[in-house]
C-alpha positions in Angstrom: 144.8 155.8 86.4 142.1 155.0 88.9 139.0 153.2 87.9 135.8 155.3 87.8 133.0 154.5 90.2 131.0 151.7 88.5 127.8 153.1 89.8 128.3 156.1 87.5 128.0 153.8 84.5 124.3 153.1 85.2 122.0 154.9 82.9 120.0 157.8 84.3 116.7 156.2 85.1 114.2 156.3 88.0 114.4 153.5 90.6 112.1 150.6 90.1 109.0 150.6 92.3 110.4 147.7 94.3 113.0 150.1 95.6 110.3 152.4 96.9 108.4 149.4 98.4 111.5 148.2 100.3 112.4 151.7 101.4 108.9 152.3 102.9 108.5 148.8 104.3 109.8 149.6 107.8 112.4 146.9 107.3 110.0 144.3 105.8 107.1 144.8 108.3 104.8 146.7 106.0 101.2 146.2 107.0 101.3 142.4 106.7 99.8 142.0 110.2 96.8 144.1 109.2 96.2 142.0 106.1 96.1 138.8 108.1 92.9 140.0 109.8 91.2 140.9 106.6 88.7 138.0 106.0 87.2 139.5 102.8 90.0 138.3 100.7 92.5 135.4 100.7 95.1 137.7 99.2 97.6 140.3 100.4 97.1 143.9 99.2 99.3 146.6 97.9 103.0 146.3 98.8 102.3 143.3 101.1 101.9 141.2 98.0 105.7 141.7 97.4 106.8 142.0 101.0 105.6 138.5 102.0 108.2 137.1 99.6 111.0 138.3 102.0 109.3 136.1 104.5 109.5 133.1 102.2 106.1 133.1 100.6 104.5 133.6 97.2 100.8 134.3 96.6 99.3 131.8 94.2 96.0 130.4 93.0 94.9 127.2 91.2 94.9 128.3 87.6 93.0 125.1 86.6 89.9 126.4 88.3 90.4 130.2 87.8 88.0 130.6 84.9 85.3 128.6 86.8 85.6 130.8 89.9 85.4 134.0 87.7 82.2 132.6 86.2 80.9 132.1 89.7 81.9 135.8 90.5 84.4 134.6 93.0 88.0 135.8 93.3 90.7 133.2 92.4 91.3 130.7 95.2 94.2 132.5 96.7 96.7 130.6 98.8 100.3 130.7 99.8 103.4 128.8 98.7 106.0 128.7 101.4 109.6 127.7 100.9 111.6 126.7 103.9 115.1 127.8 104.7 117.2 124.7 105.0 120.9 125.3 104.3 122.5 122.2 102.7 119.2 120.4 102.9 119.8 118.5 106.1 116.8 117.7 108.3 116.0 115.4 111.2 113.4 112.6 111.0 111.5 114.3 113.8 111.3 117.5 111.8 110.1 115.6 108.8 107.3 114.1 110.8 106.2 117.6 111.7 106.5 118.8 108.1 104.4 115.9 106.9 101.7 116.5 109.5 101.2 120.1 108.6 101.1 119.3 104.9 98.4 116.7 105.5 96.2 118.8 107.8 96.6 122.4 106.6 97.3 122.5 102.9 94.9 122.3 99.9 96.9 119.6 98.1 98.3 117.6 101.0 101.7 117.3 99.3 105.3 118.3 100.1 107.4 119.5 97.1 111.1 119.0 97.2 112.8 121.7 95.2 116.2 122.0 93.4 117.1 124.7 95.9 117.5 121.8 98.3 114.6 122.5 100.5 110.8 121.9 100.6 107.8 123.9 99.7 104.2 123.9 100.9 101.6 124.7 98.3 98.0 125.7 99.0 98.1 127.3 102.5 95.1 129.4 103.1 95.3 132.7 105.0 94.0 131.5 108.4 96.7 128.9 108.4 99.6 131.2 107.4 100.6 132.4 110.9 100.1 129.0 112.5 102.3 127.5 109.7 105.2 129.8 110.7 104.7 129.0 114.3 104.6 125.3 113.6 107.9 125.5 111.7 109.5 127.5 114.5 108.6 124.8 117.0 110.4 122.4 114.6 113.5 124.6 114.6 112.8 125.8 111.1 111.9 129.0 109.3 111.4 130.5 105.9 113.4 133.7 106.3 115.0 135.0 103.1 114.0 132.2 100.8 112.5 134.5 98.2 112.9 138.1 96.9 115.9 140.5 97.0 118.1 138.6 99.5 120.5 135.8 99.6 118.3 132.7 99.4 118.7 129.1 100.7 122.3 128.1 100.5 123.0 124.8 98.7 125.6 122.2 99.6 126.6 118.9 97.9 125.0 116.1 99.8 128.0 113.7 99.2 126.8 110.8 101.3 130.0 108.8 100.9 132.6 111.3 102.1 130.7 112.0 105.2 133.4 113.9 107.1 134.1 116.3 104.3 130.3 116.8 103.7 129.9 117.6 107.4 132.6 120.4 107.2 131.1 121.8 104.0 127.6 121.7 105.4 128.7 123.6 108.4 130.1 126.4 106.2 126.8 126.4 104.2 125.0 127.1 107.4 127.5 129.8 108.5 127.2 131.5 105.1 123.4 131.4 105.4 123.4 132.8 108.9 125.9 135.6 108.0 123.9 136.8 105.1 120.4 136.7 106.7 118.3 139.8 107.1 118.7 141.2 110.7 115.3 142.8 110.8 112.9 141.5 113.5 110.0 141.6 111.0 109.7 137.8 110.7 109.6 137.3 114.5 107.3 140.3 115.0 104.7 139.3 112.5 104.7 135.5 112.7 106.1 134.6 116.1 104.6 137.5 118.2 108.1 138.8 118.8 109.7 135.6 119.9 113.4 135.3 119.0 114.0 133.3 115.8 117.5 132.2 116.8 118.8 131.2 120.2 121.9 133.4 119.8 122.3 136.8 118.4 122.9 137.1 114.6 126.6 137.3 113.7 128.1 140.8 113.4 129.1 142.1 110.0 132.7 141.4 109.3 133.5 144.3 106.9 134.0 147.8 108.1 132.4 149.4 105.0 129.1 148.0 106.0 127.5 150.5 108.3 123.7 150.5 108.6 122.5 149.7 112.1 119.5 147.5 111.4 120.7 145.8 108.2 124.5 146.1 108.2 125.0 143.8 105.3 121.9 144.0 103.2 121.1 147.7 103.8 117.7 149.3 104.2 116.7 148.6 100.6 118.2 145.0 100.6 119.7 143.7 97.4 118.8 144.9 93.9 117.5 141.4 93.0 117.6 137.8 94.3 120.9 136.3 95.1 121.8 132.6 95.1 124.7 130.9 96.8 126.0 127.3 96.8 128.8 125.2 98.2 130.0 122.3 96.0 132.3 119.3 96.8 134.0 118.1 93.6 133.8 115.9 91.7 130.0 116.0 92.2 128.2 119.1 90.8 124.5 118.3 91.6 124.1 121.8 93.0 124.8 123.2 89.5 127.4 125.6 91.0 127.6 127.7 87.8 123.9 128.7 88.2 124.5 130.7 91.3 125.5 134.3 91.9 128.1 133.1 94.4 129.7 129.7 94.5 132.2 128.1 96.9 134.1 125.1 95.5 135.4 123.0 98.4 139.1 122.3 98.3 140.4 119.6 100.5 143.8 118.4 101.6 144.2 115.0 103.3 140.5 114.6 103.7 139.9 118.0 105.4 138.6 121.3 104.0 141.2 124.0 103.6 139.3 126.7 101.7 137.2 127.4 98.7 137.6 128.5 95.1 135.2 131.3 94.6 132.9 131.6 91.6 130.7 134.7 90.9 128.1 135.7 88.5 126.0 132.7 87.5 122.3 132.8 86.7 119.9 131.1 84.3 116.9 133.4 83.7 116.2 135.4 80.6 113.2 136.9 78.8 111.7 135.6 75.6 112.9 137.8 72.7 114.8 140.2 74.9 118.4 139.9 73.7 119.8 142.0 76.5 119.0 139.2 78.9 120.8 135.9 79.0 121.8 133.0 81.2 125.4 132.8 82.3 127.9 130.5 84.0 129.9 132.0 86.8 133.4 133.4 86.6 136.4 132.1 88.6 137.7 134.8 91.0 140.2 132.7 93.0 140.9 130.8 96.2 140.3 131.9 99.7 141.3 130.1 102.9 138.6 129.1 105.4 139.4 132.0 107.6 138.2 134.5 104.9 135.1 132.6 103.7 132.6 134.7 105.4 134.5 137.9 104.7 134.4 136.9 101.0 130.7 136.1 101.0 129.9 139.5 102.7 132.2 141.3 100.3 130.6 139.9 97.2 127.1 140.6 98.5 127.8 144.1 99.6 129.5 145.0 96.3 126.5 143.7 94.4 124.3 145.6 96.9 126.1 148.9 96.2 126.7 148.4 92.4 123.8 146.5 91.2 121.1 148.0 88.9 118.1 149.2 91.0 116.3 150.8 88.0 115.8 147.8 85.7 115.1 144.6 87.5 115.7 142.6 84.3 119.3 143.6 84.6 119.7 143.6 88.4 121.3 140.2 89.0 125.0 139.9 89.7 126.0 138.7 86.2 124.7 142.0 84.7 126.7 144.0 87.2 129.8 142.1 86.2 129.1 142.6 82.5 128.5 146.4 83.1 131.5 147.2 85.3 133.9 144.5 84.3 134.8 141.3 86.0 138.3 142.5 87.1 136.9 145.8 88.6 134.2 143.8 90.5 136.8 141.3 91.7 139.2 144.1 92.9 136.4 145.7 94.9 135.7 142.4 96.6 139.3 142.0 97.4 139.4 145.5 98.9 136.3 144.8 101.0 137.4 141.4 102.3 140.9 142.5 103.1 143.0 140.0 101.1 143.8 139.2 97.5 142.4 136.0 95.9 145.0 133.3 95.5 145.1 131.4 92.2 142.3 128.9 91.6 143.2 125.5 93.0 142.7 122.5 90.7 139.3 120.9 90.7 137.1 119.0 88.2 133.6 117.7 88.0 132.6 114.3 86.7 129.0 113.9 87.7 125.9 115.9 88.9 123.3 113.3 89.3 122.3 111.6 92.5 123.4 108.1 93.3 120.0 106.4 93.5 119.9 103.4 95.8 122.2 102.4 98.6 125.8 103.6 99.0 128.1 102.9 101.9 129.7 105.9 103.7 133.3 106.1 104.9 132.2 105.7 108.5 130.5 102.3 107.7 126.9 103.5 107.8 124.6 103.3 104.7 122.8 106.0 102.8 119.7 105.4 100.7 119.0 107.9 97.9 115.3 107.7 96.9 114.2 108.9 93.5 111.2 111.3 93.9 109.9 112.2 90.5 109.7 116.0 90.2 110.2 116.2 94.0 106.4 115.8 94.6 105.7 113.8 97.7 102.1 112.6 97.9 100.4 109.3 98.2 99.0 108.0 94.9 97.2 104.7 94.2 99.8 101.9 94.4 102.5 104.3 95.4 102.0 105.8 98.9 105.4 107.5 99.1 104.4 110.2 101.6 103.2 107.5 104.0 106.4 105.5 103.3 108.7 108.4 104.2 106.6 109.0 107.4 107.1 105.4 108.4 110.8 105.6 107.8 111.1 108.8 109.8 109.4 107.1 112.7 112.3 104.6 113.1 115.3 106.3 111.4 118.1 107.4 113.7 120.2 109.3 111.2 119.1 112.3 109.1 117.3 113.1 105.9 119.1 115.0 103.2 117.2 116.8 100.4 119.2 117.0 97.2 119.4 119.7 94.5 118.0 117.1 92.1 114.6 117.0 94.0 115.4 113.6 95.6 115.8 112.6 99.3 118.5 110.7 101.0 117.9 108.6 104.1 121.4 109.1 105.5 123.4 107.5 108.2 121.6 104.2 108.4 123.4 101.7 110.7 124.0 98.3 109.1 121.5 96.7 111.5 118.7 98.9 110.3 119.4 98.6 106.5 116.9 95.8 105.8 114.2 97.3 107.8 114.5 100.7 106.0 114.6 99.0 102.6 111.5 96.9 103.4 109.5 100.0 104.2 110.8 101.8 101.1 109.9 99.0 98.8 106.4 98.4 100.3 105.6 102.1 99.7 106.9 102.5 96.1 110.0 104.4 97.1 112.3 101.8 95.5 111.6 100.4 92.1 112.9 100.3 88.5 113.8 103.8 87.4 115.7 104.4 84.1 118.8 106.5 84.1 117.0 108.9 81.8 114.2 109.5 84.3 116.8 110.0 87.1 118.5 112.7 85.0 115.3 114.6 84.1 113.9 117.5 86.0 111.1 120.1 85.8 109.9 123.2 87.8 106.4 123.3 89.3 104.8 125.5 86.6 101.0 124.9 86.2 98.6 125.0 87.9 100.0 127.0 90.8 102.9 129.1 89.5 101.6 132.5 88.3 104.5 132.9 85.9 104.1 129.6 84.1 103.5 129.8 80.3 103.4 126.1 79.8 103.3 122.8 81.7 106.5 121.4 83.2 106.0 119.1 86.3 102.9 117.5 84.8 104.4 117.4 81.3 107.7 115.8 82.2 106.8 112.2 83.1 105.1 111.5 79.8 107.9 113.2 77.9 110.4 111.1 79.6 108.5 107.9 78.7 108.6 108.9 75.0 112.3 109.7 75.3 112.9 106.3 77.0 111.1 104.5 74.1 113.3 106.3 71.6 116.5 105.4 73.5 115.5 101.8 73.8 114.7 101.7 70.1 118.2 102.9 69.3 120.0 100.6 71.8 121.0 103.3 74.3 118.3 102.6 77.0 121.0 102.3 79.7 122.3 105.8 78.8 121.0 109.2 79.8 120.6 112.7 78.5 120.3 115.6 81.0 116.8 116.7 80.2 115.0 119.6 81.9 111.8 121.5 81.4 110.9 125.0 82.5 107.4 126.4 82.4 108.8 129.9 81.6 112.2 131.4 81.0 112.9 132.3 84.7 115.1 129.3 85.1 113.7 127.5 88.1 114.0 124.1 86.4 117.6 124.9 85.4 117.0 124.0 81.7 119.8 126.4 80.8 122.4 123.9 82.1 120.8 120.9 80.4 122.0 118.9 77.4 118.4 119.2 76.1 116.3 121.9 77.7 112.7 122.9 77.1 111.4 126.4 78.0 107.7 127.1 78.0 106.4 129.6 75.4 102.7 129.0 75.5 100.3 126.2 76.5 101.6 123.2 74.6 104.6 125.0 73.1 108.2 125.2 74.0 111.6 126.6 72.9 114.0 123.7 72.3 117.7 124.2 73.5 120.6 121.8 73.0 124.3 121.7 73.7 124.8 121.9 77.4 127.0 119.2 78.9 126.7 116.4 81.5 128.7 118.2 84.2 126.8 121.5 84.1 129.4 123.9 82.9 128.0 125.0 79.5 124.9 126.9 78.5 122.8 125.2 75.7 121.7 127.1 72.6 118.3 127.7 71.2 117.7 125.2 68.3 114.0 125.8 67.5 111.4 128.1 68.9 107.7 127.7 69.8 107.2 124.1 68.9 104.8 121.4 70.0 105.4 118.1 71.7 105.1 116.0 68.5 107.6 118.3 66.8 110.0 118.0 69.8 109.7 114.2 69.7 110.4 114.0 66.0 113.6 116.1 66.4 114.7 114.0 69.4 114.1 110.8 67.4 116.6 112.0 64.8 119.1 113.4 67.3 119.1 110.3 69.5 119.4 107.9 66.6 122.4 109.8 65.2 124.0 110.0 68.7 123.5 106.3 69.2 125.2 105.4 65.9 128.0 108.0 65.7 129.0 109.0 69.2 132.5 108.6 70.6 133.1 106.4 73.7 131.5 108.0 76.7 130.4 111.1 74.7 127.3 112.7 76.2 124.6 114.0 73.9 125.4 117.6 74.6 129.0 117.2 73.6 127.9 115.3 70.5 125.5 118.0 69.5 128.3 120.6 69.6 130.9 118.4 67.9 128.6 117.5 65.0 127.2 121.0 64.5 123.7 120.5 65.7 124.3 123.7 67.6 127.3 126.0 68.0 128.6 126.0 71.6 127.7 129.0 73.7 131.2 130.2 74.6 130.5 133.8 75.8 126.8 134.0 76.9 126.6 137.8 77.2 127.5 138.1 73.5 126.6 134.9 71.8 123.7 133.3 73.6 121.2 134.7 71.1 123.2 133.9 67.9 121.9 131.6 65.3 122.2 127.8 65.7 123.9 127.5 62.3 127.4 126.1 62.4 
């Protein structure tokens, strides 16, 4: 018996307005160019508010001063956040100097924000500087194409500074996947670069015959139903949180060389407070593909989600909901049909870590790599800690590259032995090297307030103080040299990846959070809601009890998340679509 068309299983409902918007956008052009000349507002109007996201930008304002401006009868101070496209996070020191210069001269805050999507963001770019910003990036060999909205976003790749040759191979595939899945429309070049070509060569042709549209042969005129995230990981390091992505490629090597990838599909971490039909999910193992079919596989997964995803309800439009609706096996069979081969069985792999190796490590080729801890990824000079200046000074003399990590840190990679002392001296003088606890290294937050319009609570500004309190508790109980993977989100959209933490906080309102526990150190298990809508003092009291019990009763090398599950603090989340919202009771 043949399987029914999975699209027929969608409920009869009108398409979301985003579908109309994309259909009428003239392949993402809209009237953005007209809006740029409107000096009466710092904002974008109508559909353009959404369309600029396909060009890598979000409209924001400083919520700290919003009420003050309303009182003055002024519109909120509108500005843009731009996210660069940087597959695998590798950048040259010369590019860094250009990035730094623009941030200092043309943004409201003067900072650079490293994100856990392994790229950087500018915050606070006013309308007159938007087009010059894109042209500036273009001269640096960079762009922000497809880093937001309903497309495949920036492709992550394990930084892996030690196994440099394997990293180089994997990084090349991250770049190829990114290029293959990019929008083909000329809108970015037409609007921001006055029609100048974005790439020196033509975009690659689609590989799958089922994909037919002339302008957008892979993404289609209406692009994807929702955002789509892809990552490449090199075991045993899982700092890219491979299970949080719609599409994951697990590098499989033989004799030190890449031979193919295990393919994972259907991860994602967002949900909606109180909406039990939404849930975070870890991805499903589809199988192994050889290198020759990597791009075919990527295209097949994307085009299947393009055709089968929910375009009526954006809360259920991500790949994981398509898999749940049609069945993992049916989706997998369609991918096999489109890419032209059958998945081989999953090759063995395992993860042991997902944190960055802060400090110096020596690579296999004899050069050194310095991983710098950047709290919350925020690069700005502060009194006694001029880290932005320090990175600028390093970039002026460094002959290797910079690598941005998925943990919001930065690696000064490929340092020859003769330059090691010189680089370290600059780093120490500017506060880039210092005493940082393991707990602080393994804590992370999204941007949240004041610039993110979706934030319900603080995250980036809340985390440092929270970590200090957790450090004190851990020192008190004799586990100060240990760590718990701790993450804070300002809302349930998942940008801080709290739903793969051992302890995760998700903002509910100003000063209030939902407390989750029970993820694991390697990022393969979703935590469970323990208590809802609680304040920081309540959180600290709970953590005091938990950490004290963990310190006294844990097994050798047992992380807190595993301890929480073993002792019944929470039940493990084994099947997120069905049990994520169940009670914490054992």
